[in-house]
N, C-alpha and C positions, 0 to 999 in steps of 0.2 A: 429344595424351597421353593415355595411359589411366589411368583409375583403378586404384586397388591393387588392387579388388577383382577386377578384370577382369585383370590380372598374375596373381595368383593363381591366377583359373582357368584360364589359359594354361598355366600352369609344370605343374598338375595333369593337365592333358591331357598335355602332352609325358611328364611320368612315368610316367602309366599307359599311353603308348604303350612305354615301355621294357618296363612291365612283362607290357603283351600282344604284344609284337611287331606289333602292329597300327599303322600310320602314320595319320596326322593330315592335313587341306588345311594349306594354308600359314597362318599367323598373320594375315598383312596382308589375307588375304580378308576376316577378321570383322573387322578393327581396321586401316580402313585409315589412320587418323589416327595408328598408332602409330610413335613413335619410338625412335632408338637407345638413349636413356637406358632408353626401355621393355624394350628388349629385352635388355639387360645384367641390369637388375632382375629380369627373367622367368628369366634364367639363373641368377642370386643368389638367389633363392627356391627352385629345385632343389636348388642346393649345399648349402643351408644344411639343408634337409629330408632331403637323404642324409646328411651328417654328424651330424644328428639322430638317424637311424637306425643310427650306427655307421661308415658310411664315412668313409675316410681320404685326405687330399689329398695328394699324392704329386707334383705340380707342373703346369705348366701348358702347353699349346700355343699357336702362333701359326697362324693359319691366311688363308689370301687374303694369300700373302706373294711369289705371281708376277704380273707382268702380264697375263700373257693370263687366270689367275683373276678380277683384278679388275676386267679388263675384260668379262668373262663376268657378271659378277655386279652392274656397273654401278658399282663404286666405285673409291676411290684408295688407301684404306687397309685394313690389316689387321684381322683378329677376334681374340681370343683364349678359349679353353675352358679347363677344369679336366680337371688326369687324376686320379682316382680309384685306389686302390690295387687292385681287382677290374678294373682295365683292362688291366693287365699280364699279358704271356701269355711263356710261356718259349720262347725258340729252339729251332727242330725238334722240338717237341712241338706236339702236334695240337691245334688250335685250334676250338673248337667251335663251327662256323657257324651253328646254330641261336640262339646268342646275341644274333644279329645280326639287323637287318631288311633291309638292303640294300646290303651292306660292299664298300667299294672299299679298296684299299691305295695310299700314298703312301710312298716311301724318303726319309728326312732325317738329316741330320748332328744325333746327340742330345747334349745338354750335361748334365752333372752339376753342381753346384754347391758349390764348398768353403767359400763364405761366403754370409750375406744379398747381397740387392740390393734397393735399396729408392729409389725415384723418388718424385718428377722431380728430373732434374738427373745421372742416370746417363747417364757418358761409354761411348767404346769402351772406353778404358782402364781404367776400372771393370769392367766387364765381362769383360774381360782379366783380370785378379785374381782375378775371381769364379768364374770356368770351374775345373774339377778335373780332370775326365777329359771325352774324347769319345769316344761309343760309335755303332757303325753303327745305324740302327733303322728299322723298316719301322711307321708308324702305319696302322691301321684307320680310316678315316673310315666314319660311317653317317650315316643321315640318319631322323627321326621323320616326316620330314615325306614325304608321299606322293610317288614319283616322282621323288625329287631335283628338286622344283619349286622351287626354293628361291630366296628374295631374301636382300639382306643382312641384314636384321632376323630373318629364319626362322632361317638359320645361327648368328647371335648368339645367340639366345634360346635353341636346341638344343646350348646347348655349343660352339659353334662347328663343328656335325656330330661331334663324338668319339664313337669306337667302342671301341678298343681299342691297344695297342701293344706290338712286341717290340723287346727290346733285345738289340743283339748282344753277344758275349764279348770282343771286342777292344777293349783300351783303349788309347788315345792320348791323349798331352799336345796342349796348342795348340801349342808350338810345333815339333812334328812334322808338321804338317800346313798345306797351301795350302787353307783350306776356299773361297776364293772359286774357285781353278780346280781343284778335285776332282772328278773324274769318277765318273758312277754308272752303272751299265748294271742294268737291271730286267728280269727274266723270269718267263714266267708258263708252268708245266707245259714250263719248256727253251727256249720262244721268247720273243726281244726284242719287251719291250712298251712300252719307254720309254727314253730316254738322258739325262743333262744333267749339270749343274755345279753344285758350290755356290754361284755366283753369282747364277744364278735365284731365289735367296731374297733381295730385298728388297738384289740387290748383295753380300751375304755373311751367312751365318747370323748371324754377330754382331751387324749391324742389327737383325735382328729379336729378338735377346735385348737388345737397349737399348730397343727402342720396347717390350718387355713389360713390362720394368721400371717405366720411366716412366710407361706408360698404366695399369698396376695400382698403383704409388705414386698418382697423381692419385685415386683411391679406396680408399687406406688399405692396400694390400694388399702384402704384403712378401714376394717370393721368398726362401725358406728355405734355409740351409743342407741340401745333399742332396737339394732340388730336383732334377727330372728336367725338362728344357725343351725341348720340342719346336720348330724356330724353322721350321719350314714343308717344303712338298715340293721336291724337285729336279726330278722329272717329272710328266707328269698322273697324276692317280689312275687306277687298273685296277679294273674289278668283280672281283670273286673270287665263288665258290661253292664248296659241298661238292665236296671231291676234288681243288682246284685245290692246286698247289705253289708256292710264289712265294720266287725268290732274287734277292737285290739284294749287288752287287760295289760298292764304294768305292775308289776308285784311294787305297793308303796306310792305309784305314782298314777292309781285311778286308770279310768276306762274312756274309750271314746269309739263314738260309733258315727258311721257314712255311709249315706243311702246317695248309689247313684240312679237317677231318674232318666 
């Protein structure tokens, strides 16, 4: 386990990588004895620092929800990160690619909560009652770790490799959708680059919401009314660069387009 001053130093390195757009080496190279508690503590230090500087928390994301990604990282559980107000981009408007280091995109089924959710003990029924609306979304993941050479602790410390997100304007209620069977097609510059269904996300995106509420609850954190939750990607992530146009179509939930300028 790391000392507190070591946690603070690593948080400072990651914050500096945000500011300079220069990635750093994996944290575990400097701290081979690093634990999951260390990683989430480093994430929290950054969150607290940003909130102190005026940032506003608007929700949370769940990562590593597919079996393929879990096998790649070598874990059997998801992770979570924080969504700040300045991470939200408008649909069909130019996204400044230079804001990111090495961006990739993932299609996700986004939830907006009508009431708070606080674990532990949250059930599927609780989650269903808490969801206000469902929106199509595109998460922009990014890494402050050079060349995406991340392990589980690296991505947790780096706010679950968060970058930004785009929410679509099609609004649906849960009872109108088959979340598990919902198909998705991801296109980059008109070419299909990914397909999948909602069941790829822990069997159902609702399972990811339950996991998040209960995991945050163990740390004394509550999902607030109005919070946006990204439950995890339906397809593999796709790299993007300036000039790319990404379109995602969800069966029954509509489409959204993002242009990287």
